[in-house]
C-alpha positions in Angstrom: 0.3 -0.2 0.3 1.0 3.7 -1.1 2.8 5.4 1.8 -0.5 8.6 2.3 0.1 12.1 2.7 -2.6 15.5 3.2 -6.2 14.3 2.7 -7.6 13.7 0.0 -10.7 16.4 -1.5 -9.5 19.0 1.8 -10.3 22.2 -0.9 -13.4 21.3 -2.2 -15.0 20.4 1.1 -13.3 23.1 2.7 -14.8 25.7 -0.1 -17.8 24.1 -0.3 -18.5 24.7 4.2 -17.2 28.5 3.4 -20.1 29.2 1.3 -22.5 27.5 3.3 -21.5 29.8 6.2 -21.1 33.1 4.2 -24.7 32.6 3.0 -25.9 31.6 6.8 -23.5 35.0 8.4 -25.5 36.8 5.7 -28.9 35.8 6.8 -28.6 36.1 10.3 -26.7 39.8 10.3 -29.8 40.6 8.3 -31.7 39.8 11.0 -29.9 41.1 13.3 -29.6 44.7 11.6 -33.3 45.1 10.8 -34.1 43.9 14.7 -31.9 46.6 15.9 -33.2 49.1 14.1 -36.9 47.9 14.8 -36.1 47.7 18.9 -34.8 51.0 18.5 -37.5 52.9 16.8 -40.2 51.2 19.2 -37.5 52.6 22.4 -37.4 55.9 20.9 -40.0 57.0 18.8 -42.8 54.9 21.2 -45.1 51.9 20.0 -46.0 53.2 17.0 -43.3 53.9 14.9 -42.2 51.0 16.1 -45.1 49.3 14.7 -44.7 50.3 11.5 -40.5 49.9 12.4 -41.5 46.4 12.4 -44.1 46.3 9.5 -41.1 48.1 7.4 -38.1 45.6 9.0 -41.1 42.8 7.9 -41.6 44.4 4.3 -37.7 44.6 3.8 -36.8 41.3 5.5 -39.2 39.4 2.7 -37.8 41.9 -0.2 -34.4 40.3 0.6 -35.3 36.8 0.9 -37.0 37.3 -2.5 -33.9 38.5 -4.0 -31.8 36.3 -2.3 -33.4 33.6 -3.0 -32.0 33.7 -6.4 -28.5 34.7 -5.4 -28.9 31.3 -3.2 -29.3 28.9 -6.2 -26.0 30.5 -7.7 -24.8 29.7 -4.1 -26.1 26.0 -4.1 -25.1 25.3 -7.8 -21.6 26.3 -7.0 -21.4 24.2 -3.3 -22.9 21.6 -4.9 -19.8 21.9 -7.5 -17.5 21.6 -4.8 -19.1 18.6 -3.5 -18.9 16.6 -6.2 -15.2 17.5 -7.2 -15.2 16.4 -3.7 -16.4 12.8 -4.4 -14.4 12.4 -7.6 -11.0 13.8 -5.6 -12.2 10.8 -2.5 -12.2 8.2 -4.8 -9.2 9.0 -6.7 -7.6 9.3 -3.8 -9.0 5.9 -2.6 -7.8 4.1 -5.4 -3.8 5.8 -5.3 -3.1 4.0 -1.9 -3.5 0.7 -3.7 -0.1 1.2 -5.5 2.6 -0.4 -4.0 4.6 0.4 -1.2 7.4 2.0 -2.8 5.0 4.7 -3.5 3.9 8.0 -1.8 0.7 9.5 -3.0 -0.1 13.7 -1.6 -3.3 14.9 -1.3 -4.4 18.6 -1.6 -1.4 20.3 -2.4 -1.9 24.1 -1.4 1.3 25.5 -3.1 -1.2 27.7 -6.1 -2.7 30.9 -5.0 -5.6 29.3 -7.8 -5.9 26.3 -6.0 -4.7 23.1 -5.2 -3.2 20.0 -7.0 -5.3 17.1 -6.4 -2.8 14.4 -5.9 0.5 13.9 -6.3 2.4 10.3 -6.9 5.7 9.4 -6.4 7.1 5.8 -7.1 9.5 3.7 -9.4 7.4 4.9 -13.0 7.8 8.4 -12.1 6.3 11.5 -10.9 2.4 11.9 -11.6 0.5 15.4 -10.8 -2.9 13.9 -11.0 -6.3 16.2 -11.6 -9.4 15.0 -11.2 -13.0 15.7 -13.3 -16.0 14.5 -11.7 -17.5 14.0 -15.2 -19.5 11.9 -17.1 -20.2 11.1 -20.5 -17.2 10.2 -23.2 -14.4 11.8 -23.8 -12.4 11.5 -27.0 -11.2 13.3 -30.1 -12.8 14.9 -32.7 -11.3 14.6 -36.8 -8.9 17.1 -35.9 -7.5 15.4 -32.9 -9.4 17.9 -30.6 -10.3 16.4 -27.1 -13.8 16.0 -26.8 -16.3 15.6 -24.2 -19.7 14.5 -25.0 -18.8 15.9 -28.4 -18.0 19.1 -27.6 -14.7 21.0 -26.9 -12.9 20.7 -23.8 -9.7 21.9 -22.3 -9.8 19.8 -19.1 -6.4 18.2 -20.7 -4.5 21.5 -21.6 -5.2 23.0 -18.2 -3.9 20.0 -16.5 -0.3 20.4 -18.5 -0.3 24.1 -17.8 -0.5 23.4 -14.2 1.4 20.4 -14.0 4.4 22.4 -16.0 3.6 25.2 -13.3 4.2 22.2 -10.4 7.4 21.2 -12.3 9.4 24.6 -12.6 8.8 24.6 -8.7 10.0 21.1 -7.7 12.9 22.1 -10.3 13.8 24.9 -8.8 13.4 22.8 -5.0 15.2 19.9 -6.4 18.1 22.4 -8.1 17.0 19.4 -11.2 16.7 20.6 -15.1 16.1 17.6 -15.9 13.2 16.4 -13.6 10.0 15.3 -15.6 6.3 15.2 -14.0 4.0 13.5 -15.9 0.5 15.4 -16.8 -2.6 12.5 -15.7 -6.5 14.2 -16.1 -8.2 11.9 -14.0 -11.9 11.0 -14.8 -13.0 7.9 -12.7 -17.1 7.9 -14.1 -16.2 8.7 -17.4 -15.5 6.1 -20.9 -12.4 7.5 -22.5 -12.5 6.1 -25.7 -8.0 7.6 -26.6 -5.0 6.3 -26.6 -2.8 7.9 -23.9 -0.9 9.7 -23.7 -2.9 12.4 -25.8 -1.4 15.4 -26.0 1.2 14.8 -23.0 -1.8 14.1 -21.2 -2.6 10.7 -19.7 -6.7 10.6 -19.7 -7.7 7.7 -17.9 -10.4 6.3 -15.7 -11.1 4.4 -12.3 -10.1 1.1 -14.3 -6.8 2.1 -15.7 -5.7 4.7 -13.3 -3.1 2.4 -11.6 -2.0 0.2 -14.2 -1.2 3.6 -16.2 0.9 4.9 -13.8 2.9 1.4 -12.9 3.1 1.0 -15.9 4.5 4.3 -17.4 8.4 4.3 -18.7 10.3 6.1 -16.9 11.9 4.8 -13.7 13.2 6.8 -10.2 16.1 4.9 -7.4 14.8 5.0 -4.1 16.8 7.8 -3.8 15.4 9.5 -6.2 12.2 8.7 -4.7 13.6 10.2 -0.6 14.9 13.1 -3.0 12.0 14.0 -4.3 9.3 13.3 -1.6 11.5 15.3 0.7 10.8 18.6 -1.8 7.5 18.4 -2.1 6.9 18.5 1.7 9.1 21.6 1.4 6.9 23.1 -1.4 4.2 22.5 1.0 5.2 23.3 4.1 4.7 20.5 5.6 9.0 19.0 6.6 11.4 21.8 6.9 13.5 19.4 6.4 17.6 20.0 4.3 17.4 18.4 1.0 21.7 17.9 0.9 21.9 15.2 2.2 18.6 13.5 -0.1 20.5 15.2 -3.2 24.0 13.7 -2.5 21.8 10.6 -2.4 20.3 11.0 -5.7 23.8 12.0 -7.4 26.0 9.4 -5.8 23.4 6.9 -6.7 23.8 7.9 -10.2 26.4 7.4 -10.1 
């Protein structure tokens, strides 16, 4: 079983909760402001004005609820999107833990302002930056070689490749290794993938061939290299402040 670092779906779960808390907080603030205003009017101007203030508050609240219901639907859809994303990441995380003992799997690497990296796997067959998409249907190629999702062009492959290159550049800077290579993987566990891998430098996989794709990749890493990359990812993620010199020396010795 692979060695696991972090918890799958930490980012989407956190975002889903944050959006729910934000909606609840706005509703509570509105109630408090309206209640305070009505109470202040009653205490200052008497019960007659207070009754009018309570009526105005009730009308205002009703209008706010009516207007806010539209926004609440947007919040609900947005939260549902994060919940579905979390489900996908948890499924892929569960699958990745079945990799052999030599593998290390990192979940929810929060090193980028644009969001976290869903999964990062390090093992004998290389380095893999894995992005999970909770999509259904068919993923294949169009006549011009364009990636299609249910017949429509999609940028999912291009997006994960760009983010993988960003991650690779960060890792190269930490390891001082300009020759390091990182594989981009787009995991769509519930989709039907009908294309030959890799597609445009990206492995597009579903739940049935995720592990075999990672283990069957041609690049081979030594134990010293794996240790160096694990420490480097730990450093990037802020999980470890250890010095990498010993790991680099072991990797160079192993290379020689």
